[in-house]
C-alpha positions as CSV (number, residue, x, y, z in Angstrom):
1,M,-4.6,-25.1,66.8
2,R,-8.1,-23.9,67.5
3,L,-9.3,-20.8,69.3
4,V,-12.8,-20.8,70.8
5,T,-14.6,-17.8,72.1
6,K,-17.6,-17.4,74.3
7,P,-21.2,-17.2,72.8
8,V,-21.7,-14.1,70.8
9,G,-24.6,-12.2,69.2
10,K,-25.4,-11.7,65.6
11,P,-22.6,-12.8,63.2
12,D,-20.7,-10.1,61.3
13,A,-18.6,-10.3,58.2
14,G,-15.0,-11.2,58.8
15,K,-15.7,-12.8,62.2
16,P,-14.9,-16.4,63.2
17,H,-17.2,-19.2,62.1
18,V,-20.4,-19.6,64.1
19,R,-21.5,-22.9,65.5
20,F,-25.1,-23.9,66.5
21,D,-26.6,-26.5,68.7
22,E,-29.4,-29.0,68.0
23,R,-32.0,-26.3,68.5
24,G,-30.4,-23.9,66.0
25,E,-29.1,-21.5,68.7
26,E,-25.7,-20.0,68.3
27,T,-23.2,-21.4,70.8
28,E,-19.7,-20.4,69.9
29,R,-17.3,-19.2,67.2
30,A,-14.2,-21.0,66.3
31,T,-11.3,-20.3,63.9
32,S,-8.2,-22.3,63.2
33,A,-4.6,-21.1,62.7
34,S,-1.8,-23.1,61.0
35,P,0.5,-24.8,63.5
36,R,3.4,-24.1,61.1
37,L,2.9,-20.3,61.7
38,S,3.2,-20.7,65.4
39,S,6.1,-23.1,65.3
40,T,8.4,-20.3,64.4
41,L,7.8,-18.8,67.8
42,L,8.6,-22.0,69.6
43,K,11.6,-21.8,72.0
44,R,14.2,-24.4,72.4
45,Q,12.7,-27.8,73.5
46,K,9.2,-28.8,72.5
47,N,6.7,-29.5,75.3
48,D,3.2,-28.5,76.3
49,T,4.3,-25.4,78.1
50,T,6.4,-24.0,75.3
51,D,3.7,-25.0,72.8
52,A,1.1,-23.0,74.7
53,E,3.4,-20.1,75.0
54,A,4.1,-20.1,71.3
55,I,0.4,-20.3,70.5
56,C,-0.5,-17.4,72.8
57,E,2.2,-15.3,71.3
58,A,1.3,-16.2,67.7
59,V,-2.4,-15.3,68.1
60,T,-1.5,-11.8,69.3
61,R,0.4,-11.0,66.1
62,P,-1.5,-8.6,63.8
63,N,-0.6,-10.5,60.7
64,M,-1.7,-13.9,61.9
65,R,-4.0,-15.6,59.4
66,F,-7.0,-17.5,60.7
67,V,-9.2,-19.9,58.7
68,P,-13.0,-20.3,59.4
69,T,-14.1,-23.7,60.4
70,K,-15.8,-25.7,57.7
71,T,-19.5,-26.7,57.8
72,V,-20.7,-30.2,58.1
73,E,-21.7,-30.2,54.4
74,Q,-18.2,-29.1,53.3
75,Q,-16.6,-31.8,55.5
76,S,-18.8,-34.5,54.0
77,C,-18.0,-33.4,50.5
78,L,-14.3,-33.4,51.2
79,M,-14.7,-36.9,52.6
80,L,-16.2,-38.0,49.3
81,H,-13.2,-36.6,47.5
82,R,-10.7,-38.2,49.9
83,A,-12.3,-41.6,49.8
84,R,-12.6,-41.5,46.0
85,H,-8.9,-40.5,45.7
86,L,-8.0,-43.4,48.0
87,F,-9.9,-45.9,45.9
88,I,-8.2,-44.5,42.7
89,R,-4.8,-45.1,44.2
90,Q,-5.8,-48.6,45.2
91,Q,-7.1,-49.2,41.7
92,T,-3.7,-48.1,40.3
93,A,-1.9,-50.4,42.7
94,V,-4.1,-53.4,41.7
95,I,-3.6,-52.7,38.0
96,N,0.2,-52.5,38.4
97,S,0.2,-55.7,40.4
98,I,-1.8,-57.6,37.7
99,R,0.5,-56.3,35.0
100,A,3.6,-57.2,37.0
101,Y,2.5,-60.7,37.9
102,L,1.5,-61.6,34.4
103,A,4.7,-60.1,33.0
104,E,6.6,-62.7,35.1
105,F,5.0,-65.4,32.8
106,G,5.7,-63.4,29.7
107,I,2.1,-62.1,29.2
108,V,2.0,-58.3,28.5
109,A,-0.6,-56.0,27.1
110,P,-0.7,-52.4,25.8
111,V,-1.0,-49.5,28.2
112,G,-4.6,-48.4,29.0
113,R,-7.9,-49.8,30.0
114,R,-8.1,-52.1,27.0
115,G,-4.8,-53.6,27.9
116,V,-6.0,-54.5,31.4
117,E,-9.2,-56.0,30.0
118,Q,-7.1,-58.2,27.7
119,L,-5.1,-59.4,30.7
120,L,-8.2,-60.2,32.7
121,E,-9.5,-62.2,29.7
122,V,-6.3,-64.2,29.7
123,V,-6.8,-64.9,33.4
124,A,-10.5,-66.0,32.9
125,D,-9.5,-68.3,30.1
126,T,-8.9,-71.7,31.8
127,A,-7.8,-73.2,28.5
128,D,-4.7,-71.0,28.5
129,R,-1.9,-73.2,29.9
130,R,0.6,-70.4,30.3
131,L,-0.7,-69.7,33.9
132,P,-0.5,-72.2,36.7
133,E,-3.6,-72.7,38.8
134,A,-2.2,-71.0,41.9
135,A,-1.2,-67.9,39.9
136,R,-4.6,-67.9,38.1
137,A,-6.4,-67.9,41.5
138,C,-4.4,-65.0,42.8
139,L,-5.0,-63.0,39.6
140,A,-8.7,-63.8,39.6
141,A,-8.9,-62.4,43.1
142,L,-7.1,-59.2,42.0
143,G,-9.5,-58.9,39.1
144,S,-12.5,-59.2,41.4
145,Q,-11.0,-56.5,43.6
146,L,-10.4,-54.3,40.6
147,R,-14.0,-54.5,39.5
148,A,-15.2,-53.8,43.0
149,L,-13.0,-50.7,43.2
150,K,-14.4,-49.4,39.8
151,V,-17.9,-49.8,41.1
152,Q,-17.1,-47.8,44.2
153,I,-15.4,-45.0,42.2
154,L,-18.4,-44.7,40.0
155,E,-20.7,-44.5,43.0
156,F,-18.5,-41.7,44.5
157,D,-18.6,-39.9,41.1
158,R,-22.4,-40.0,41.2
159,R,-22.5,-38.6,44.7
160,I,-20.0,-35.8,43.8
161,I,-22.2,-34.9,40.8
162,A,-25.3,-34.8,43.0
163,W,-23.5,-32.5,45.5
164,H,-22.3,-30.3,42.6
165,R,-25.9,-29.9,41.3
166,S,-27.1,-28.9,44.8
167,S,-24.5,-26.1,45.2
168,A,-25.0,-22.8,43.4
169,T,-21.4,-21.7,43.8
170,S,-20.1,-25.0,42.4
171,K,-22.3,-24.7,39.4
172,R,-21.0,-21.2,38.8
173,L,-17.4,-22.4,39.0
174,D,-18.1,-25.2,36.5
175,A,-18.5,-22.5,33.8
176,I,-14.7,-21.8,33.9
177,P,-12.8,-23.6,31.1
178,G,-10.8,-26.4,32.7
179,V,-12.9,-26.5,35.9
180,G,-15.3,-29.5,36.1
181,P,-17.6,-30.8,38.8
182,A,-14.7,-32.5,40.6
183,L,-12.6,-29.3,41.0
184,A,-15.7,-27.1,41.5
185,T,-17.0,-29.2,44.4
186,A,-13.5,-29.5,45.9
187,L,-13.0,-25.8,45.9
188,V,-16.4,-25.1,47.5
189,A,-15.7,-27.7,50.2
190,S,-12.1,-26.6,50.8
191,V,-12.6,-22.9,51.0
192,A,-14.9,-21.9,53.8
193,D,-14.6,-18.2,53.1
194,A,-13.0,-16.9,50.0
195,N,-12.8,-13.4,51.5
196,A,-10.2,-14.7,54.0
197,F,-7.7,-14.3,51.1
198,R,-6.8,-10.7,50.3
199,S,-6.4,-11.4,46.6
200,G,-6.3,-14.0,43.9
201,R,-2.5,-14.2,44.2
202,D,-2.8,-15.1,47.9
203,F,-5.3,-17.8,47.0
204,S,-3.0,-19.2,44.3
205,A,-0.1,-19.1,46.8
206,W,-2.3,-21.1,49.2
207,V,-2.8,-23.7,46.6
208,G,1.0,-23.7,45.8
209,L,0.9,-22.5,42.2
210,V,3.1,-19.4,42.6
211,P,6.9,-19.3,42.0
212,K,9.1,-19.9,44.9
213,Q,11.1,-16.8,45.9
214,N,14.8,-16.5,46.8
215,S,15.1,-12.7,46.6
216,S,17.6,-10.6,48.4
217,G,19.2,-7.2,48.1
218,G,16.4,-5.8,45.9
219,K,16.8,-8.5,43.3
220,D,13.9,-10.8,42.6
221,K,14.7,-14.4,42.0
222,L,11.8,-16.7,41.1
223,G,12.1,-20.4,40.8
224,S,9.7,-23.3,40.4
225,I,6.3,-23.3,42.0
226,S,6.3,-23.6,45.8
227,K,3.9,-26.6,46.1
228,Q,3.1,-25.3,49.6
229,G,-0.6,-26.0,49.7
230,D,-3.4,-28.4,49.0
231,R,-1.8,-31.1,46.7
232,Y,-5.2,-32.4,45.7
233,L,-6.5,-29.0,44.5
234,R,-3.2,-28.3,42.8
235,S,-3.4,-31.6,40.8
236,L,-7.0,-30.8,39.8
237,F,-6.0,-27.3,38.6
238,T,-3.1,-28.7,36.7
239,A,-5.2,-31.4,35.1
240,G,-7.8,-28.9,34.1
241,A,-5.2,-26.6,32.5
242,L,-3.7,-29.5,30.5
243,A,-7.2,-30.3,29.3
244,V,-7.6,-26.7,28.1
245,I,-4.2,-26.8,26.3
246,R,-5.0,-30.1,24.7
247,Y,-8.4,-28.8,23.4
248,A,-6.7,-25.6,22.2
249,K,-4.0,-27.6,20.2
250,I,-6.7,-29.7,18.5
251,H,-9.2,-26.9,17.7
252,G,-6.7,-24.0,17.4
253,T,-5.5,-21.4,19.9
254,G,-6.3,-18.3,17.8
255,H,-9.2,-17.3,20.1
256,R,-6.9,-17.3,23.1
257,P,-4.0,-14.9,22.4
258,W,-2.5,-15.1,25.9
259,L,-2.3,-18.9,25.7
260,T,-1.0,-18.8,22.1
261,S,1.9,-16.5,23.0
262,L,2.7,-18.6,26.1
263,L,2.8,-21.9,24.2
264,A,5.0,-20.3,21.6
265,R,7.8,-19.5,24.1
266,R,7.3,-22.1,26.9
267,P,7.0,-25.9,27.1
268,T,3.5,-27.3,27.4
269,K,3.8,-28.3,31.1
270,V,5.2,-24.9,32.1
271,A,2.3,-23.2,30.3
272,A,-0.1,-25.6,32.1
273,I,1.2,-24.4,35.5
274,A,0.8,-20.8,34.4
275,L,-2.7,-21.5,33.2
276,A,-3.6,-23.3,36.4
277,N,-2.4,-20.2,38.3
278,K,-4.7,-18.1,36.2
279,L,-7.6,-20.5,36.7
280,A,-7.1,-20.4,40.5
281,R,-7.3,-16.6,40.5
282,M,-10.4,-16.6,38.4
283,A,-12.1,-19.1,40.7
284,W,-11.2,-17.0,43.8
285,A,-12.7,-13.9,42.2
286,M,-15.9,-15.7,41.4
287,M,-16.2,-17.1,44.9
288,A,-15.3,-13.9,46.7
289,R,-17.5,-11.6,44.7
290,S,-20.3,-14.1,43.9
291,E,-19.9,-13.4,40.2
292,R,-20.5,-15.6,37.1
293,Y,-17.8,-16.5,34.6
294,K,-17.3,-13.8,31.9
295,E,-15.8,-14.9,28.6
296,P,-12.9,-12.8,27.3
297,A,-13.6,-10.4,24.4
298,A,-11.7,-12.7,22.0
299,L,-13.9,-15.7,22.9
300,R,-17.1,-13.6,22.5
301,A,-16.0,-12.5,19.1
């Protein structure tokens, strides 16, 4: 759902996103609202008339949330991430196919990259009589596809790094422990205006890292995380938190008292979600206030 207003004058803070034509002149402002928020006002049957009525009623609500339209640069960076993620899924599918087909002939290898390379060496060895020629031809084609996918993924990694180096906000976010160039660029590209969120808790809820509530009668009941948000950002935050925990277990957690006490009473993956929630709030604060990362006093000591 998109709302478009007439051409306006000088942009102000908190106003909808401004669009420009080829000459650089301001033409219109546009904001987007989630269709899920207006669907609650939909009456009975779904058709164009009732949809329009629900949208008109939803936009007049004082608590309706609007999202500024992303820029062309942000959309292009998100396309880089989506295409890279698609190729990674295809790479996983090809690797699983190679392993499964070779397992039919009793040829297995350890888990990991080296195991896949060992299997491809078996496929390339024409002296190995365990594989029929028809099966070898199919597996060779899958190996060629796997190598091509790896080349494409490396090219997308290079482009994401280049975009990261050209963005000041992305470079500031990279200083947060557990936030690398991939997550930093994804955040800058996904969040058009960090001030659209009232707090870090709202931003973390948008990502889907806060507990799901089932409260009633003044009693707070919190369950697992809601997972109501950007799945890609949530996976990157979780992976970054697990990397921080892995590093802390190897080099000691004495300089991180909060993480030390959390790992002492909770499983690793539960602690990783809590740390991911904390990282999301830190990232929002840095984007909304244009600040740099400040190390805790324990780390400085």
